C-alpha positions as CSV (number, residue, x, y, z in Angstrom):
1,M,-3.1,-22.6,-17.4
2,R,-2.8,-22.9,-13.6
3,F,-0.4,-20.4,-11.9
4,I,1.5,-20.8,-8.7
5,P,1.8,-17.5,-6.7
6,L,5.2,-16.0,-6.8
7,L,6.6,-14.8,-3.5
8,A,8.3,-11.4,-3.3
9,I,11.8,-12.0,-2.1
10,A,14.1,-9.5,-0.5
11,L,17.3,-11.3,0.6
12,L,20.1,-9.5,2.5
13,C,23.3,-8.9,0.7
14,A,26.4,-10.7,1.9
15,L,28.4,-8.4,4.2
16,D,32.1,-9.0,4.6
17,A,32.6,-6.7,7.5
18,S,33.6,-7.5,11.1
19,A,31.1,-7.3,14.0
20,S,32.6,-4.1,15.2
21,D,31.7,-2.1,12.1
22,V,29.1,0.6,12.8
23,V,26.6,1.8,10.2
24,V,24.9,5.2,10.8
25,R,22.0,6.6,8.7
26,P,21.6,9.3,7.7
27,E,25.2,10.4,7.3
28,R,24.2,14.1,7.9
29,V,21.4,15.7,9.9
30,D,19.6,18.7,8.3
31,L,17.0,20.6,10.4
32,N,15.3,23.5,8.6
33,S,12.6,24.7,11.0
34,P,12.0,25.0,14.7
35,E,9.9,21.9,14.8
36,D,11.9,19.6,12.5
37,S,13.2,16.3,13.7
38,V,15.5,13.6,12.3
39,Q,15.6,10.0,13.4
40,V,19.1,8.5,13.3
41,L,19.7,4.8,13.1
42,V,22.8,2.9,14.4
43,E,23.4,-0.7,13.2
44,T,26.3,-3.1,13.4
45,I,27.1,-6.1,11.3
46,S,26.8,-9.4,13.1
47,G,26.7,-12.9,11.6
48,G,26.5,-11.4,8.1
49,R,23.5,-9.2,8.7
50,L,22.7,-5.8,10.1
51,V,21.5,-5.6,13.7
52,D,19.8,-2.4,15.2
53,R,21.9,-0.9,18.0
54,T,20.1,2.5,18.1
55,R,18.8,2.2,21.7
56,E,22.1,0.7,23.0
57,S,24.0,3.8,21.8
58,K,24.9,6.8,23.9
59,W,24.1,10.1,22.2
60,S,25.4,13.6,22.6
61,I,25.7,16.9,20.7
62,A,29.0,18.7,20.5
63,D,27.4,22.1,20.9
64,A,24.3,21.6,23.1
65,A,23.1,25.1,22.3
66,I,22.5,24.2,18.6
67,A,20.5,20.9,18.9
68,R,19.4,18.2,21.2
69,V,19.2,14.4,20.9
70,D,17.2,12.0,23.0
71,A,18.0,8.4,24.0
72,T,16.2,7.0,20.9
73,G,18.4,8.9,18.4
74,M,15.8,11.6,17.6
75,V,17.6,15.0,16.8
76,T,15.7,18.3,17.2
77,P,16.9,21.9,16.7
78,L,17.5,24.7,19.2
79,A,19.4,27.4,17.3
80,N,20.8,28.1,13.9
81,G,24.3,26.8,13.4
82,Q,26.6,23.8,12.7
83,T,27.6,21.1,15.2
84,Q,28.3,17.4,15.5
85,L,26.2,14.4,16.6
86,V,28.4,12.1,18.7
87,I,27.4,8.4,18.9
88,S,29.2,6.2,21.4
89,L,28.9,2.4,21.0
90,D,31.2,-0.5,22.0
91,G,33.9,1.7,23.3
92,G,34.2,3.9,20.2
93,D,32.7,7.1,18.9
94,R,31.2,8.1,15.6
95,T,30.3,11.6,14.5
96,I,28.1,13.0,11.8
97,P,27.5,16.7,10.9
98,V,24.4,18.5,12.1
99,H,23.2,21.6,10.2
100,V,20.4,23.7,11.8
101,G,18.6,26.6,9.9
102,G,15.3,28.3,9.9
103,V,15.0,28.6,13.7
104,T,15.4,32.3,14.0
105,Q,13.3,33.3,11.0
106,P,11.3,30.2,10.1
107,R,9.3,29.9,6.9
108,P,5.5,30.1,7.4
109,L,3.8,26.9,8.1
110,S,1.6,25.1,5.5
111,F,-1.8,24.0,6.9
112,Q,-2.1,21.2,4.4
113,E,1.5,19.8,4.6
114,E,2.5,20.5,8.2
115,V,-0.7,20.9,10.3
116,I,-2.8,18.1,8.9
117,P,0.0,15.5,9.7
118,I,-0.2,16.5,13.3
119,L,-3.9,16.0,13.5
120,T,-3.5,12.6,11.7
121,K,-0.8,11.5,14.1
122,A,-2.9,12.4,17.1
123,R,-5.8,10.5,15.5
124,C,-8.1,13.5,15.7
125,N,-9.3,12.8,12.2
126,S,-9.7,9.0,12.6
127,G,-12.9,7.2,12.1
128,G,-13.2,6.7,15.9
129,C,-12.9,10.4,16.7
130,H,-13.7,13.6,14.8
131,G,-13.3,11.9,11.5
132,K,-16.4,9.8,11.7
133,A,-19.4,10.7,9.5
134,E,-21.2,12.7,12.2
135,G,-18.1,14.1,13.8
136,Q,-17.6,14.2,17.6
137,N,-19.3,16.6,20.0
138,G,-20.1,19.1,17.2
139,F,-16.6,19.0,15.7
140,K,-16.0,17.2,12.4
141,L,-12.8,16.6,10.5
142,S,-12.4,14.8,7.2
143,V,-11.2,11.2,7.5
144,F,-7.3,11.1,7.5
145,G,-7.3,14.8,6.4
146,F,-8.4,14.1,2.8
147,D,-10.3,17.4,2.6
148,P,-7.9,20.1,4.0
149,R,-10.2,23.0,3.1
150,A,-13.1,21.6,5.0
151,D,-10.8,20.9,8.0
152,H,-9.4,24.5,7.9
153,D,-13.0,25.9,7.9
154,A,-14.0,23.6,10.8
155,L,-11.0,24.9,12.8
156,T,-11.1,28.6,12.0
157,K,-14.7,29.4,11.1
158,E,-17.0,27.1,13.0
159,K,-17.9,27.9,16.6
160,R,-17.4,31.6,15.7
161,G,-13.7,30.9,15.3
162,G,-13.4,29.8,18.9
163,R,-11.3,26.8,18.2
164,V,-8.3,29.0,17.4
165,S,-7.5,32.3,19.0
166,L,-5.3,34.6,16.8
167,A,-5.0,37.1,19.7
168,V,-3.9,34.5,22.3
169,P,-2.7,31.4,20.4
170,A,-1.9,29.4,23.6
171,G,-5.6,29.9,24.6
172,S,-6.9,28.3,21.5
173,L,-9.4,25.5,22.2
174,L,-7.4,23.3,19.7
175,L,-4.4,23.5,22.1
176,T,-6.2,23.6,25.5
177,K,-8.3,20.5,24.6
178,G,-5.4,18.8,22.8
179,T,-3.3,19.1,25.9
180,A,-6.3,18.2,28.2
181,M,-5.9,21.5,30.0
182,V,-9.7,21.7,29.7
183,P,-11.8,18.5,29.7
184,H,-11.4,16.5,26.5
185,G,-13.2,13.3,25.8
186,G,-10.3,12.0,23.8
187,G,-7.8,12.7,26.6
188,R,-4.4,14.2,26.1
189,K,-3.3,14.2,22.4
190,L,-0.4,16.8,22.7
191,E,2.3,17.2,25.1
192,P,2.4,20.8,26.5
193,A,5.3,22.7,25.0
194,G,6.1,19.6,22.9
195,R,7.2,19.8,19.3
196,R,3.8,19.2,17.8
197,Y,2.2,21.6,20.2
198,R,4.7,24.3,19.3
199,R,4.0,23.8,15.6
200,L,0.3,24.2,16.1
201,R,0.8,27.3,18.3
202,R,3.1,28.9,15.7
203,W,0.6,28.2,12.9
204,I,-2.1,30.0,14.9
205,A,0.3,32.9,15.7
206,E,1.0,33.2,12.0
207,G,-2.7,33.8,11.3
208,A,-3.9,30.2,11.0
209,R,-3.7,30.6,7.2
210,F,-4.7,28.0,4.6
211,D,-3.0,29.3,1.5
212,V,0.7,29.1,2.6
213,P,2.4,26.8,0.0
214,G,4.5,23.9,1.4
215,R,6.7,21.1,0.2
216,V,4.3,18.5,-1.1
217,C,5.1,14.9,-0.3
218,T,4.8,12.7,-3.4
219,S,6.2,9.5,-1.9
220,I,7.7,8.0,1.2
221,R,10.2,5.2,1.9
222,V,10.9,3.3,5.1
223,D,14.4,2.4,6.3
224,P,15.0,-0.5,6.6
225,P,12.6,-1.8,3.9
226,Q,13.2,-5.4,5.2
227,R,15.0,-6.9,8.1
228,L,15.8,-10.5,9.2
229,M,15.5,-10.6,13.1
230,G,15.8,-13.0,15.9
231,A,13.4,-13.4,18.8
232,R,12.8,-10.5,21.2
233,Q,14.9,-8.1,19.1
234,D,14.0,-4.5,18.3
235,Q,14.4,-2.4,15.1
236,Q,13.9,1.3,14.9
237,L,12.4,2.5,11.6
238,R,12.9,5.8,10.0
239,V,10.6,7.3,7.4
240,I,11.8,9.7,4.6
241,A,9.4,11.8,2.5
242,T,10.2,13.0,-1.0
243,D,8.8,15.8,-3.1
244,S,8.4,16.2,-6.8
245,E,11.9,17.8,-7.1
246,G,13.6,14.9,-5.2
247,N,14.1,16.7,-1.9
248,N,14.1,14.4,1.1
249,W,13.2,15.1,4.7
250,C,12.5,12.9,7.8
251,V,8.9,12.4,8.8
252,T,9.4,9.6,11.3
253,A,7.8,11.6,14.1
254,E,4.6,12.4,12.1
255,A,4.3,9.0,10.3
256,E,1.8,6.3,11.5
257,F,2.9,2.7,12.0
258,E,0.8,-0.5,12.1
259,S,1.8,-4.2,12.2
260,N,-0.4,-6.6,10.2
261,N,0.6,-9.4,12.6
262,D,1.2,-8.5,16.2
263,V,1.8,-12.1,17.1
264,I,5.1,-12.0,15.2
265,A,6.1,-8.3,15.6
266,T,4.7,-5.2,17.2
267,V,5.4,-1.6,16.5
268,N,4.8,1.5,18.6
269,R,3.9,5.0,17.6
270,R,7.6,6.0,17.4
271,G,8.4,3.3,14.8
272,L,10.1,0.8,17.2
273,V,9.5,-2.8,16.0
274,V,9.9,-5.6,18.6
275,T,9.7,-9.3,17.5
276,T,8.1,-12.0,19.6
277,E,9.1,-15.7,20.1
278,V,6.8,-16.6,17.2
279,P,8.5,-17.2,13.8
280,G,7.0,-15.8,10.6
281,E,6.8,-12.5,8.8
282,A,5.0,-9.3,9.6
283,A,4.5,-6.3,7.4
284,I,4.8,-2.9,9.1
285,L,2.5,-0.5,7.3
286,V,3.7,3.1,7.3
287,R,1.4,6.0,6.4
288,Y,2.1,9.7,5.9
289,M,0.0,12.3,4.0
290,G,-1.7,9.7,1.9
291,Q,1.5,7.9,1.0
292,V,2.1,4.3,2.0
293,A,5.3,2.2,2.5
294,V,6.0,-1.2,4.0
295,S,8.9,-2.7,6.0
296,R,8.9,-6.5,6.1
297,I,10.1,-8.0,9.3
298,T,11.1,-11.7,9.0
299,R,11.6,-13.8,12.1
300,P,13.0,-17.2,10.9
301,Q,12.1,-20.4,12.7
302,P,15.2,-21.4,14.7
303,G,17.0,-24.7,14.7
304,V,15.9,-25.8,11.3
305,V,18.3,-27.8,9.1
306,F,17.1,-26.8,5.6
307,Q,17.7,-29.4,2.9
308,R,17.1,-27.6,-0.3
309,P,15.1,-29.7,-2.8
310,P,16.1,-29.7,-6.5
311,E,14.9,-26.8,-8.7
312,H,12.8,-28.0,-11.6
313,N,11.8,-24.5,-12.8
314,F,12.4,-20.8,-12.0
315,I,9.4,-20.8,-9.6
316,D,11.1,-23.4,-7.4
317,K,14.1,-21.1,-6.9
318,H,11.9,-18.4,-5.5
319,V,9.9,-20.8,-3.3
320,W,13.0,-22.5,-1.9
321,D,14.7,-19.1,-1.3
322,R,11.7,-17.9,0.6
323,L,11.4,-21.1,2.7
324,T,15.1,-20.8,3.5
325,E,14.7,-17.2,4.7
326,L,11.8,-18.2,6.9
327,G,13.4,-21.3,8.2
328,I,10.5,-23.5,7.1
329,P,11.4,-27.0,5.8
330,P,9.6,-27.9,2.6
331,S,6.8,-30.4,2.8
332,P,7.8,-33.9,1.6
333,L,6.8,-34.9,-1.9
334,A,3.1,-36.0,-1.9
335,D,2.5,-39.7,-2.6
336,D,0.9,-40.7,-5.8
337,A,-2.6,-41.0,-4.5
338,T,-2.5,-37.5,-2.9
339,F,-1.0,-36.0,-6.0
340,L,-3.6,-37.4,-8.3
341,R,-6.5,-36.2,-6.1
342,R,-5.1,-32.7,-5.7
343,A,-4.2,-32.4,-9.4
344,H,-7.8,-33.3,-10.4
345,L,-9.5,-31.1,-7.9
346,D,-7.3,-28.1,-8.6
347,T,-7.3,-28.4,-12.4
348,I,-10.8,-29.7,-13.4
349,G,-12.7,-29.6,-10.1
350,T,-13.6,-33.3,-9.9
351,L,-12.1,-36.4,-8.4
352,P,-10.3,-39.0,-10.5
353,T,-12.3,-42.1,-11.4
354,V,-11.5,-45.5,-9.9
355,T,-10.1,-46.6,-13.2
356,E,-7.9,-43.5,-13.6
357,T,-6.6,-43.9,-10.0
358,R,-5.7,-47.6,-10.4
359,A,-4.0,-47.0,-13.8
360,F,-2.0,-44.1,-12.3
361,L,-0.9,-46.0,-9.2
362,A,0.2,-49.0,-11.3
363,D,2.2,-46.8,-13.7
364,K,5.9,-47.0,-12.9
365,A,7.0,-44.4,-15.6
366,P,9.1,-41.5,-14.0
367,D,7.2,-38.9,-16.1
368,K,3.7,-40.1,-15.2
369,R,2.8,-36.9,-13.1
370,D,3.8,-34.6,-16.0
371,R,1.6,-36.7,-18.4
372,V,-1.4,-36.5,-16.0
373,V,-1.1,-32.7,-15.8
374,A,-0.8,-32.4,-19.6
375,K,-3.9,-34.5,-20.1
376,L,-5.9,-32.6,-17.5
377,L,-5.2,-29.3,-19.2
378,D,-6.5,-30.7,-22.5
379,R,-9.7,-32.1,-21.0
380,R,-13.1,-30.4,-21.6
381,E,-13.7,-30.2,-17.9
382,Y,-10.7,-27.9,-17.5
383,A,-12.3,-25.2,-19.7
384,F,-15.7,-25.6,-18.0
385,F,-14.2,-25.4,-14.5
386,W,-12.1,-22.3,-15.0
387,A,-14.8,-20.6,-17.1
388,M,-17.1,-21.1,-14.0
389,K,-14.4,-19.5,-11.8
390,W,-14.0,-16.5,-14.1
391,A,-17.8,-16.2,-14.5
392,D,-18.0,-15.7,-10.7
393,V,-15.2,-13.1,-10.8
394,L,-16.9,-11.2,-13.6
395,R,-20.3,-11.4,-11.8
396,V,-22.1,-13.3,-14.5
397,D,-25.5,-13.5,-12.7
398,N,-28.7,-14.9,-14.0
399,A,-30.6,-12.5,-11.8
400,Q,-29.1,-9.5,-13.7
401,L,-28.6,-11.0,-17.2
402,K,-31.0,-12.4,-19.7
403,P,-30.4,-16.2,-20.2
404,Q,-29.1,-15.6,-23.7
405,A,-26.4,-13.2,-22.4
406,T,-25.4,-15.6,-19.6
407,V,-25.0,-18.5,-22.1
408,A,-23.1,-16.2,-24.6
409,I,-20.4,-15.0,-22.1
410,T,-20.1,-18.5,-20.6
411,R,-19.4,-20.0,-24.0
412,W,-16.8,-17.2,-24.6
413,L,-15.1,-17.9,-21.3
414,R,-14.9,-21.7,-22.1
415,R,-13.4,-21.0,-25.5
416,Q,-10.7,-18.7,-23.9
417,M,-9.8,-21.4,-21.4
418,A,-9.8,-24.2,-24.0
419,E,-7.6,-22.2,-26.4
420,N,-5.2,-21.2,-23.6
421,V,-5.6,-17.5,-24.7
422,P,-2.8,-15.3,-23.1
423,F,-4.1,-13.3,-20.2
424,D,-3.2,-10.0,-21.6
425,R,-5.3,-10.7,-24.7
426,F,-8.1,-12.0,-22.4
427,A,-8.1,-8.8,-20.4
428,R,-7.8,-6.6,-23.4
429,E,-10.9,-8.2,-25.0
430,I,-12.9,-7.7,-21.8
431,L,-11.8,-4.1,-21.5
432,T,-12.5,-3.1,-25.1
433,V,-15.4,-5.3,-26.2
434,R,-18.2,-3.9,-28.4
435,G,-21.3,-5.6,-29.7
436,N,-24.5,-7.4,-28.6
437,T,-24.6,-9.0,-25.2
438,R,-26.2,-12.1,-26.9
439,S,-23.1,-12.6,-29.1
440,E,-20.3,-14.9,-27.9
441,T,-18.2,-12.1,-26.4
442,P,-17.7,-10.7,-22.9
443,A,-20.1,-7.8,-23.7
444,A,-22.5,-8.9,-21.0
445,V,-20.0,-7.7,-18.4
446,Y,-21.1,-4.1,-19.2
447,S,-24.8,-5.0,-18.5
448,V,-23.8,-6.1,-15.0
449,M,-21.4,-3.3,-14.2
450,K,-23.3,-0.2,-15.3
451,S,-21.6,2.9,-14.0
452,P,-18.1,4.2,-14.7
453,E,-17.5,4.0,-10.9
454,D,-18.6,0.4,-10.7
455,L,-16.5,-0.6,-13.7
456,A,-13.5,1.2,-12.3
457,R,-13.5,-0.5,-8.9
458,S,-14.4,-3.9,-10.4
459,M,-11.7,-3.9,-13.1
460,S,-9.1,-2.5,-10.7
461,Q,-9.6,-5.4,-8.3
462,L,-10.0,-7.9,-11.1
463,F,-6.9,-7.1,-13.2
464,L,-4.8,-4.8,-11.0
465,G,-5.3,-6.4,-7.6
466,V,-6.1,-3.0,-6.1
467,R,-9.2,-2.4,-4.1
468,I,-10.1,1.3,-4.5
469,E,-13.7,1.4,-3.5
470,C,-12.8,3.3,-0.2
471,A,-11.3,6.1,-2.3
472,Q,-14.7,6.9,-3.8
473,C,-15.5,8.8,-0.6
474,H,-12.2,9.4,1.2
475,H,-8.6,8.6,1.0
476,H,-7.9,4.9,1.3
477,P,-6.8,4.1,4.8
478,F,-4.2,1.4,3.8
479,E,-3.2,2.5,0.3
480,K,-2.0,5.7,-1.4
481,W,-5.1,6.1,-3.5
482,G,-7.5,9.0,-3.0
483,Q,-10.6,10.4,-4.6
484,K,-8.6,11.9,-7.5
485,D,-7.2,8.5,-8.4
486,Y,-10.6,6.9,-8.2
487,F,-12.3,9.3,-10.5
488,A,-9.3,9.4,-12.8
489,L,-9.6,5.6,-13.4
490,A,-13.4,5.8,-13.7
491,G,-13.0,8.3,-16.5
492,F,-11.9,5.5,-18.8
493,F,-15.5,4.1,-18.8
494,T,-17.5,7.3,-19.3
495,G,-18.0,6.7,-23.0
496,V,-19.6,3.3,-22.7
497,K,-23.1,3.2,-24.2
498,R,-25.7,0.6,-23.8
499,D,-28.4,0.6,-26.6
500,G,-31.4,-1.6,-25.9
501,R,-32.3,-4.3,-28.5
502,S,-35.3,-6.6,-28.9
503,G,-35.5,-9.5,-26.5
504,G,-33.9,-7.5,-23.7
505,S,-30.3,-7.6,-25.0
506,Q,-28.0,-4.6,-25.3
507,K,-25.5,-3.4,-27.8
508,I,-22.3,-2.1,-26.2
509,T,-20.6,0.8,-28.0
510,D,-18.3,3.7,-27.2
511,G,-19.1,7.4,-27.3
512,P,-16.7,10.3,-26.8
513,G,-16.8,10.1,-23.0
514,S,-15.5,12.8,-20.7
515,D,-13.4,13.4,-17.6
516,L,-15.3,13.1,-14.3
517,K,-15.7,15.9,-11.7
518,H,-14.1,15.7,-8.3
519,P,-17.1,15.3,-5.9
520,R,-15.7,17.9,-3.5
521,S,-13.9,20.5,-5.6
522,G,-16.1,20.2,-8.6
523,L,-13.0,20.3,-10.9
524,L,-12.5,17.9,-13.7
525,V,-10.2,15.0,-12.9
526,P,-8.0,14.1,-16.0
527,T,-8.5,10.4,-16.9
528,A,-5.4,8.4,-15.9
529,G,-4.3,4.9,-14.8
530,L,-3.4,4.4,-11.2
531,G,-0.2,6.3,-10.4
532,S,0.2,7.3,-14.1
533,A,0.1,10.5,-16.1
534,P,-3.2,11.6,-17.7
535,I,-3.9,10.0,-21.1
536,T,-3.8,11.7,-24.5
537,L,-6.4,10.5,-26.9
538,E,-6.4,10.8,-30.7
539,D,-10.0,9.6,-30.8
540,P,-12.2,10.5,-27.8
541,R,-14.0,7.2,-28.3
542,D,-10.8,5.2,-27.5
543,R,-10.9,5.6,-23.7
544,R,-11.2,1.9,-23.0
545,R,-8.6,1.0,-25.6
546,A,-6.2,3.4,-23.8
547,L,-6.9,1.7,-20.5
548,S,-6.1,-1.7,-22.0
549,D,-2.9,-0.4,-23.5
550,W,-1.8,0.9,-20.1
551,M,-3.0,-2.1,-18.1
552,T,-1.3,-4.8,-20.3
553,A,1.9,-2.9,-21.0
554,P,5.1,-4.8,-19.8
555,E,6.0,-1.9,-17.5
556,N,2.6,-1.9,-15.7
557,P,3.4,-2.6,-12.0
558,F,0.1,-4.4,-11.2
559,F,-1.2,-6.6,-14.0
560,A,1.3,-9.4,-14.2
561,R,1.6,-9.8,-10.4
562,T,-2.2,-9.9,-10.1
563,I,-2.7,-12.5,-12.8
564,V,0.1,-14.8,-11.6
565,N,-1.3,-14.8,-8.1
566,R,-5.0,-15.2,-9.1
């Protein structure tokens, strides 16, 4: 059946507070190393929603010897101790506690967890600089820092170790070029004596080691995750990293920010979002250490009197809620002629006949539209039309398949559409099919997609809505998936066997299969679904069945959303 895409809705909660109420986040500042920083947000409640007042506030530290705060609400440490952060706004003061530790005797720095983020923030390892395939001026880094070991070797071993000087850290080429004290094609990337400069200098002074363990970021979240804003308003974002033990720390200064629609809202490198006069929604993409989060900025269309249409089903509620939030009035009901044309083209891919059109226009029954849709879904053309669409998605190609295989899978697709087979069963049969490619099954898919890697990226996009092909070579630039995730998913298809048969057909079967090796480390990557734990198999030939179980499970975060929006 035909699905209407569901829109993800994130409405603001009703707030029963006066406009003078001030909300400060976080409620406590903890700084645990000399280069730590914490972004503080200040918001007030106005018109039933939160409004950012961070840059309107006046900031001070009760004991200026312990910490400092700048005009944007970024707090940094000076000495171990306890003090208070004072926020002045609208004639009143708010205070939150500040704890500083690790300044006098800081823990050693982790190259992977604390140096790589600086190189990424400075865009040293981007595709336009030292991260491109051939590097830049003889210096190559891995794209987005996905290969820390290679990056460490490039910094400490290449050029006879000249990029870092353990004897004179401040004289290291990494620092003198980064601060443009010596000519640098990329210009100044570090502020002399700035926080990031001091962290790199300390790492070099500690021996420029690779093997120092650090807190490993397993996820990030952005605050606020969504915000309703007016024209020419600003909103400071803060980014919080979390490790496997649930510890949180602020990484706003190291995170990268990017707007998917600068026409509606822009964002700078410090995470300050500014809306324009143009209404709509922008997604602010936030990246840190391979993790991704999004803040959705909504700029409603002003001056719209929204008359909410009646709700005929649960989808209508979501649609009307979304249009209300955006300030977009719903389109008027299509007239009968327009409805009939659209219904035919969308459902069976053809126009209505003259006879059908005249009969429909002459029909005065109130349920005539419902009856037309029901009839269209029962027509033979519906199954043919949607089978053709799925054949395109599944890459059913005469140039790669024998005619018998093409006919067989096409007939199978038509039968699935005609019988209105549930999509979870449809997907499961494609994922687990065995048999001859000339039989009326989806087996021919495995003659088109031949390698485990090809199957992984195709099935991921098809049924999960996740494009992971970038992760075959390096960490995905806009998602959290890396090479480990890519080869973990591809491991589900390592047991697929294709035995040749007479007439050019193939018999698809399953062998034991095996985990794939990471292309850089050479270590085996346990087979697993995206973002899931490694699988446990009772029968080593059941890899594809395990994938279908994971993919179609009710708790899978990708499958249902992808199908309903396809």
